[in-house]
N, C-alpha and C positions, 0 to 999 in steps of 0.2 A: 075485577078491578072496579073501583068506584067510578061512577059515571058523571059525578059532579064534584069537583075539588074545591076546597076552601084554602085560599092563599091570603096570608097576612103580611103586610109590608110595614115594618116598624122604622120610623124615620121617613114616612111617606111624603112629608113636606119638602123632600129633596127635589132639586131640579131634574134629577135623573129619572124620576118616576114615570113621566110620559113615555120614555123609551121602554121601560118595563111593560107598561100597558100596551104599547104597540106590539111587543113580542107576544104577549098573552093573546091578543086578538089574532095576530098572524098565524099562531100555532095552535089555535083553539081546537082544531080537529084532532090533533095528536095529544093535546094537553087540555082536557075539558074543564077549565076553571069556571065554576058557577058563581063563586063569591070572591070578591076582592075587598078585604078590609084594610083601609088606609089609616094608619095610627101615627100619632105624633104627641108631643107634649104641649103644655099650655103656651110656652114661648113660640111654638111653631104653628099655632092655631090658624093664623091668617094664611100662611103659605099652604098648610094642609087643605084648607077650604078651596083655595084656588086650584090646587092639584086635583082634588076630588071632583070639582065641577068640570074641569077639562077632561078628566077620565070618564065621567059620565057622558060627555058629548062624544068622546071617541068611541065608546061602547055603543051609543045610540046610532052613530054613523055606520057602525059595522053590522048592526042588526042582530048581534049575537045575544044569547040569553045569559048575560053576566050581570050580577048585582054588585054595585059599588057602594060600600058603606064607609062613611067618614066618622072617626071616633077618637077621643082622647083616652078611652077606657081600654087599656092594653089587655087586661085579663079577659074582658068580655070578648075581645077580638081573637085572642089566642085559643079560647075554648073550642075544642073540636077541629083545630086546624090540621091540614095535611102538609102544608109547607109554610115556613115563616122565613121571610127575607129581612135581614137587618142591614140598614144603611144609615146608621146614626152618626151624628157629629156632636159629641158632648162638648159644650162650650161654644159651639157654632164657629163661624169663620173668625170671630174675634180671638178665640183661643188659638186657632191656627196661625193667625198673624203673629202672635207672640212666640209660638213654636219656631217660626221662621226668622223673626227679627232678633230675639235675645241671643241665640248662639253666635250670630254674626259679630256682636260686640266683643266676643272673646276669640275672634278669628277661627270660628268653628262653623262647619256647614249648618245652615238653618233650613230644614226640610221637614215636611209634615209626617213622613214615615221613616226617615233615615236619620240616625244620630240622636242628639238630645231632644229635638222636636218630636221625633217618632216615639221616643221613650215617654215623653209627657202625654202624648196622645194615647199610648198604651195604658198609662196609669189612670187617665180619666175614663177610658172606655171599658176596660176589662170588668170592673165591678158592676157596671150597668148591664153589660151583656150577660154576666152570670145571674143577675136578678131576673132578666128575661128568661134565662134557662130554667130558673126555679119555677116560674109560671108555666113553662112548657112541660116540665116534669109532672106538674100537678094536673094541668088542664088539657094537654095535648101530648101525651107520652109517646105516641107513635109518629109524631110529626118530624119532618126534617128541618133543621135550621141551616139555611144557606146564608153565610155571612160574607158580605163584601164591605163591611165596615173596616177601615184601616186602623192600625196596622193588622192586616188580615191574617198573617201567619201567627202573630202573637195571640190574637183573639181566638183563633181556631185552636191553638195549643192549650190555652187556658180553659176552653170549653171541654176539650178532651180530658184534661187533668182534673177538673173540678165539677163536672156535670155528667149525667148519664144521657144527655140529649144526643141524638144522632145529628152530627154536624159536619159540614163541608165548607172550606174557605174558598173564596173566588177572587180572581184578579183579572183585570182587563189586559194586562201586559202580554200573556201568552197568546190569547186569541187575536190581539192586535198584530203580533209578529206573524202568526199563521196566516192572517189575511194578507199581510205584506208579501209573504212567500207565495201565496196563491196568485197574486197580481204579478209578481216578479217572474214566475215560471209559466204563467198563463194556464194554470191547472186548477181544478177544484181543490179545496182544502183537504178533502178526504183522500186525495191521491198523494199527499205529501206527508211524510212522517218526520216530525221534528222532535228530537229527544231533549227534554228539559231536565236539568240537574240543579238542585239547590233548594232555597227557601224563598218565601215571598219577598219580592223586590231585591232578591240577591240570587238570581239564577243565571245559568249559562246554557246555551244550546250546544250540546256536545256532538250532534250530528243532524244532518238533514238528508233523508233518503227518499228517492223517487224510483219506483220500479226496481228496487233492490240495489240501486247505485247511489253511493254517497255524493252529495253535492256540496259538502262542507267547504272544500278547498275553493270551489268556484265562488262561493259567497264571501270567503275570506279575501279573495283576490278582487272582489267587486269594490270599486273605489268609493262608493257612497254607502256606508253601513246604515242599517235600519236605525231609526230613532223616532221617539214619540214627539209630537209637536209641542207638548207642554213641558218637556224636560230638555232644555237646550244643552248641547255639547258639541265639541268638535268631532270630526270623524276619528274613529279609532286608528291608532298607529298600526300600519300593516305588519311591521316586523314583530310587534307585540302579539297580534292575533295569530300570526304564523306560528309562533312558538307556543302560544296558549292552546291552539287547535280547538277553539270553541268560539262562539259568538256571545259576548256578555250582554246581559240585560242592560237597558239604558240607565237603570239606577246604579249600576256599577261604576258609572262615570264619577260618582261622588267619592269612590275609593281609588280608582285608577287615575283620575285627573282632578284630584282634590283642589290643587292650586287654581286651576282654570275655573272650576265650578264655583269656588269661593269668590273669586274676582267677579264672575258674572252675576252672582247673587247680590253682592254688594252694589254693583252698578245698577242692577234692576231696582233695588230698594231705594236707591238715591234718585232714580228717575221715574219709572212707572209704578213703583211700589212693590211690595212682596207679592208672591203668587196669590196669597189669600185676598189681598186687596184688589188684584186684577179680577179674580174669580167673583168677588162680591159685586163688581160692576157688571160683569157678564150675567150674573144671576138676576140682578135688578132688571136688566133688559129682557131676560127670558121670562120673568114673572109678569112683566108688562105685556108680553105677547100672550102668555097663558091666560091672562084675564080677559082677553078678547073673546067675546061670546060666539064669534063666528069661527074661531079656531076649533077644528075637530081632529087634528092629527099632530104628531110630534113635529115641532118646527125645525128647520134645517140649522138654525142658529145654535141648537143644543150641542152640536158637534164641537163648537168653540170652547165648551165648558171643560174639555179634557175628560179622560176616563171613558171615552167611547167604548162601546161593546160590553161594559159591565152588565147591563141588563140583558143583552143578548146571551151572554154566558150563563146568566141565572136561568133564563127560560130554557135554554138547551139542556142544562143540567136537570131541571125538573122534568122535562119531557123524557129524558133518557132514563131517569129513575122510575118514572111512572110506567114506561113502556118496556122496561128491562132491555134497553136498546143494545147494550154491550158495545157501544162505540167508545172511542178514545178521546178524553178531554184532559186538559192540564189543570190540576186542582191542588188545593192545600189539604193534606190528609196526614194521619198518624204515620210515622216513619216505619215502625215494625221491621227494622233491619234492612230496608231498601238502601239507605246510605249507611254503610256499616260503621263509620266512625262517629255517627251522631246517636244520641240516646233513642231508644225505641219509642218513647213517648213524645219526641220532638215532632213538630209540624213541619212537613217538607212540601215543596211544590214540584210535582212530577206528573208524568202522564199516568192516567188511570183508565181502566175499563169500567164503564158505569153500568151497574146492574140494579135491579130493584132492591137489593140488599145494601146498595151504596157503592162507592168507588173502590175498585181493587187496584192498588198501585202496580204498574208494570215494572218488572226488574230492569235495572239500568244496564246498558251495554258497556258504557265507559264513563268514568268520572275523571276529568282532566286533573292530573296529579297536582298541578300548581294552584288549584283553587281550594284545596282541602283546608289549608290553614285559615284563610279568611272566612270560609264557610263555618268552620268550627268556632271561631272567635265570635262571630256575630250571633250564632245560635246560642252560645253561652250567655252573651249579653241579653238576648231575648228571654231566655229561661229565668235569669235573675230579675228582669223587669216584671215578668209575670208574678213571681213570688212577692216582689215588693208591692205590686198592685193589689194582690189578694189579701195581704196581711197589713198593708199600710206601714211597711217597715222601711224607715229612712236609711238604716245601715245597709240593707240589701240594695236599696236604690242607689246608694253611693257606689257600691261594688259594680252595679250594672253600668253606671255612667263612666266610671274609671276604665272599665274593660271594653268599652266601645272603641273600635279601631280609629274612629275619627276624633276622639277626645285626646288631647296631647299630654295631659298630666293630671295628677291627683289634685293639685291646687286648682286648676281650671275646672275640673269635675266638681269639686266642692262648691266653688263659686256659682257655677251654672245651676247645680242642683238647688242651692239655697234660693237663688233668684227665681228659678222657674217653679219651684214648689210654692213659693209665696204668691207668684202671679196666678197660679192655678188653684189657690186656696178654696174658692167657692165650689170647685169640682172634685176636690180630693179630701172628703171628710175623714177618711181613714188615717190621713197623715196629720190631722190637726185636732 
């Protein structure tokens, strides 16, 4: 095994990066990262510099032999890398704001990874990620790409279909739920097996097992279902969960409680602003903290940003690949028959055994029968969106928009697509 690893973080001007640096420092004994290259684009230069300076202070405080390099030269950074983490936001928070606001005018859910907003994020992001993959194929062909750029499932599937890069998609939702289970049952995470079935931001937990005994019914009967703090919704209907015999991801509230979620989004936009606008304020406060030269650790306020545990998930995955740990993690990987009614080349989000060759999906014990239709429909929309993104094809994009379950008609789909493509014109050169 290599005794000193090179890690490249693309989109390193993100407010999440200090959490990633914290993980690298905490797990240095099992994951000996010797170089961390922090990469961003010209528009992110100032934030990148702030993050790089904080990262250097964190490393200095740890006393570990880690070199932090700040650069706008992506190719120089990627050359010879062992791991590349992508956490980019094409169009930045301004683009996210319109992903959230425009659909609401058509009485459609406005969300950055779900529905029309998620589609636009995919169209903006996939070509950029595939460009990064071309650099990796040339300059670091043995490196692993760990993607937690949203929409993570679509991005991961695009990489599997259009690149030879070894790639895994990550999301904070599964690890967040597992931490909640650990707290709920008062047991370490490794003592609890939760089976995840689905795709990114559309998964169900079909069983929770402790010492060979299912705890699913106990959780279904628990009056306060798990939810993430940055995705508001009412508690799940007990009769519904009892019949479903699974615990839905909090993102499924956009499908199962569309009217409630739509009303809450409209109220939020009219009062506090869209989620993007709220996040922008949080980020401004975070970067004010990051610029303090006395700060040598990740500030507690980062937890307000949403997306907690993304970076922890990335460090755990790198550690397990490097050490051939063969532990179980919930990841976005190629289907290869695990979910029989989805294409083999679809990206799915399931439990995997992590080896030095990469993640090996664990066969599913049970797929709740009633989830199959929604799962197949959203996966079809995702596959169409990927093709539209790669080829800049407006006709395929319309098919994707029409066939998303949250879009009510062809007429609305056409209007949404026209307005959102125009708004995203600077970031969609293939369409114009």
